[in-house]
C-alpha positions as CSV (number, residue, x, y, z in Angstrom):
1,M,-3.9,29.5,-28.5
2,T,-7.8,29.3,-29.2
3,R,-9.8,26.9,-30.8
4,T,-12.8,27.4,-32.6
5,T,-15.7,25.0,-32.4
6,T,-19.0,24.7,-33.6
7,F,-22.1,23.2,-31.8
8,R,-25.1,22.2,-32.3
9,A,-27.0,24.7,-29.4
10,R,-31.2,23.3,-28.7
11,L,-33.1,26.5,-27.6
12,L,-35.6,25.9,-25.7
13,R,-38.4,29.4,-24.6
14,S,-41.8,28.3,-23.2
15,G,-44.9,28.4,-25.3
16,A,-42.6,28.2,-28.4
17,E,-41.0,25.5,-30.3
18,P,-37.8,24.0,-29.6
19,Q,-34.9,25.9,-32.0
20,T,-31.2,24.5,-32.3
21,V,-28.7,26.2,-34.5
22,T,-25.2,26.4,-34.9
23,V,-22.8,28.4,-33.2
24,R,-19.5,28.6,-33.4
25,S,-16.7,29.6,-30.3
26,S,-14.1,29.8,-29.3
27,S,-13.4,27.9,-26.5
28,D,-12.8,24.6,-25.3
29,A,-16.4,24.9,-23.1
30,P,-19.5,25.9,-23.9
31,P,-20.9,30.1,-23.7
32,R,-22.8,30.3,-20.2
33,T,-24.5,32.0,-22.3
34,L,-25.8,33.2,-26.2
35,R,-27.0,36.1,-27.7
36,R,-29.4,35.7,-31.0
37,A,-30.3,38.1,-33.0
38,A,-34.0,39.0,-32.7
39,G,-36.9,41.4,-34.0
40,G,-36.4,44.6,-36.3
41,G,-36.8,48.5,-36.7
42,G,-35.4,51.0,-35.2
43,T,-33.9,49.1,-32.3
44,L,-31.0,46.6,-32.3
45,N,-32.7,43.6,-30.1
46,F,-31.3,40.0,-29.4
47,D,-32.9,37.3,-27.0
48,V,-30.9,36.0,-24.4
49,Y,-30.2,31.9,-23.6
50,A,-28.6,30.9,-20.7
51,L,-26.7,27.2,-20.3
52,L,-28.9,24.5,-18.8
53,D,-27.4,21.7,-20.1
54,A,-24.1,20.7,-21.7
55,D,-24.1,17.0,-21.5
56,G,-23.6,16.5,-25.6
57,W,-20.3,18.9,-25.4
58,P,-18.2,19.4,-28.0
59,A,-21.2,18.5,-30.3
60,S,-24.1,20.2,-28.6
61,A,-25.5,21.8,-25.6
62,T,-29.2,23.2,-24.4
63,Y,-30.1,27.3,-23.5
64,T,-33.2,28.3,-21.9
65,Y,-34.3,32.1,-23.3
66,V,-34.1,34.6,-20.0
67,A,-34.3,37.7,-21.3
68,S,-34.7,40.4,-24.6
69,L,-32.9,42.9,-23.8
70,S,-33.1,46.2,-26.8
71,R,-30.7,49.2,-27.1
72,E,-30.5,52.3,-29.7
73,P,-28.1,51.7,-32.9
74,A,-25.3,54.0,-32.2
75,A,-25.1,57.9,-34.3
76,P,-22.5,57.7,-36.6
77,D,-19.8,59.5,-36.3
78,A,-20.0,63.1,-37.7
């Protein structure tokens, strides 16, 4: 049986203030990556963060920014 864990993720990004967000995970270990919604417009934008430090697990973990990804939304079924 998988349990859901809620933890505080500290997100680090060069040139920006660190952010702390609450994340739900369905694992007993911290996720290796986090994908957070970003931006807007006509595309789906995500910032990707990689696990940096899990010393505070299961209460918290620290992640560092890796890249931003975007894709066009899927066309609706006709």
